[in-house]
N, C-alpha and C positions, 0 to 999 in steps of 0.2 A: 734596455733603457739608456737614452743617452741623455748625459748630463747637461749639455748645451740647449736642449730643448725644455730643462725644466727650471721653474722658479726655486728660490730657497724652501719655502714652504713644502714643495713639492720633495726637496730632497730630504728636508726633515721626514716627511712621512715614509719616503721610501727605506729608510732603516739600512743604511749601507753596511753595517754590519754581516747582514743577511746577502750580499751580493759578493761577487768577485771583482773587484775593481780593475779594470783594464785602462793602461795609460800607454797610447802608442807613442812611440819616438822615433822621429825621423831625422832628415837634414835639408839642406839648401847648400847644394854643390854641384859641381860640373858633374855631368855624365856622358863624356864624350860629346862630338859634334851633332850626335842625331837624337840624344833626347834630353828632355826638359831638366833645369836646376830643382824641380819639385819632384823627381822620381823617386827617392825613398820616401819621402812622406806621403806621396800619391799611393804607391804600393801598399805601405804598411796602414793606411788609413781604411784603404779598400779592403783589406784581409781583416782588421777589427772590426769594420761595420758589419762584414759578412758572417763572422763569429758572432757578434751581437744578434743577428738576426734569428741565427740558430738557437742560440740560448738565452734569448730575451729575460727570462724570468730570472736569470742567473746573474746576470753582468748588468753593472754600472759603467758605461764607456765614457771616457773622457776624451776632450778633443787632443788631437795629435800635436806634439811640439816639433814643431816645424825647424826649429833651431837645433843645430847638433855639433858635435865636436869633429871639424872639418879641417882643422889646421893642414893637413898633408895636401889637401886640394888648393891650397891659397894661390899657388903659382897660375891657376885657370880663373881668368876672369869671372864674377859674378858669383862665385863663391862666398857664403857667409856663415861664418863659424865662430863658435864660443869656445875659448881656450879651457884647458883640460880642468884647471883647478875651478874656475867661476862655473863650468858646467855640471862638475860634482855638486857644488854648492846649490846650483839652480833645482837640480833633481831632488836633493835633500829637501830644499824649502818647499817645493811644489807638494813632496810625498809629505811633508808636514801638515799642509793644508788637507791633504787626502785624509791622513790619519785625524785630524780634527773633526773630520765628518763623522768619524766613527767607523771608519773602514777596518777590518781586521785580516782580509785577505787581498792584495794588490799584486797584480801581473803588470809589470813593465814590459810591454811588448816591443820589441827593438827592430828596426828597420835600416839601420845604418852600423856597417862594420866599426867605423871610428868611433862610436860610443861605446864599445864593449869594455874597455879598460877603465874609464871613468864609470861606468855604470856599476862596474863591481867594486870600485872604492865606495860608491855611494851607497851601494846596499849594506857595508861594511858599517858605515856611520850611521844608517838608518836602524840598523839592530841593535846598535848600544842605545840611541834615541827612545828606540819605540820596540822594546823587548817582546810584548806581548801582541805585534802586528806582524803578519807573514809578509814580508815583501820578497817577490821572484821576479827574476830578469831572465829572459831566453829571446833571442833573435829567431825570426820565423823561419829562417832557413835552417836553424839548429832542429826546430822542431818536425822540419819537413823533409829530413834527408831523404826518407824512403820515396816520396814524391819524386823530389829532384833527380834521384838516381835512375827512377823509372822513366820520364820525361826527356832526359837530357839527349841529345845526339852526340855531344862534342865528346871527346875525350878529357881526361883532366888537364885544365889549363883554358878550357873554354867558358867556364862560369867564374866571373870575378867582379866586374864592374862595369856596368853598361853593358852587359854581355848577351849570352843566347837568353838567359832566364830572364832577366830586368827587362830586356827588350822585346822577349815574347809577352812577358806580363803588363807591358804598357801598350802594346800592340792590342791586347785584350781590353786593357781598361779604359785607353785613351789614344785612339788610332791617331787622332787628327793631329797629334802633338809629336809624331815620331816622323823622322825623316830617314825611311831605311835607304835612300840613295847614299846616304853620307855613313852609313853604318859599315865600318870597317875591322878586322882584326889588328889586335894591337896587344901590347902586354911584354911582360917578362918572357924572355927566350930560355931561360934556364930550365934543363931538365932533371938537376938532381934534387930529391928530396927536401934539401935544406933551404931551398931558394925558390921552388916551383909555387904558384900561386894558384889558388882554385879553392871555391866555398867549400868542397868536399875532400880537401887536402888539409891536415893538421901537420904545419911544419914543426918538426923538434926541437928548432932554434928560433929564439925570438929577438927580433931587431926591428929598428924603424928605419922606414924609407919616405921619402917625400913622393907624392904621385908622380909627378914629372919625370923623376928619377926611372919609374919602370913603364912609361907610358907616354908617347908624343902626343896622343890625341885625347887622352883620358880615359881611354877604353881599355880593360882588361879582359879578355875572352873574344869570343866567336859569335857576335851580334848579327853576323850574317846568316846564322843558322835560324833567327827567330822568325815565328809566325803566330797570327793571333790565335789559330787552333792549338798550338803548342802552350800559349799563354793562358787559354782557358784552362788547360789540363793541368799546367803548374799551379794556377790560381785555385781552382776547385780542392786539388789534393792537400795545398798548404791550408786553406781553410778547414778542411776536414781534420787535419794532423792537429792544429792548433787548439780546434774545439774539444779534440781528445784530452788533449792537456788541461784546458778548462775543466773539462769534467773529472778529470783526475785530482787537481787542485782543490775542487770544492770540498773532497773528502778529506782533506790533509787537517 
């Protein structure tokens, strides 16, 4: 069930307490010279809608929040960002509205890495405000590590931002918006475990970098390895693994 297609009376009849409310979170930021600014929002929206189709009886799907915390991308023109503290407050206030509908289980499905830290802070605040409402947050790639490992061709360092995976997903979802002639490898050249960047590598040390300090083009990884066929495999696997979490969450 998709919220934007409903009237307020439809929502009242729906009984949100009996649904998993999915709130997709994206961004509006640079994705190298070859992908559009809406990439994160496009991908997470497609995933969320596919999961809703698989589990329509269980889910109430909200519109994607396209504004994200993208301060580290602001050196690249076109990026639109919400600073960390206002972003936390924005999430808390929107989740307040969700709770007011009667929701008891809310899944914040994230599609942008920069949202991670403020979302964790927001969940702490939400727990204090709504102790009887279960709010959970996960980025789609965290739930789909098995798929990513199976489909990727690149070694660690190949999947980061506007990379093999995101470019493949966009070739599958929106091929006319991808400029593959401009897709070039870029990103950190560090090989030590403390500075290596990859979506499947958890660094043991936390530090903050601006994106232009890590990449001249805004790309981190190997987008040249991207194909639409690979994007379909990524997408189908991700949807399956996110849906599996929804099934588990329904039993919490």
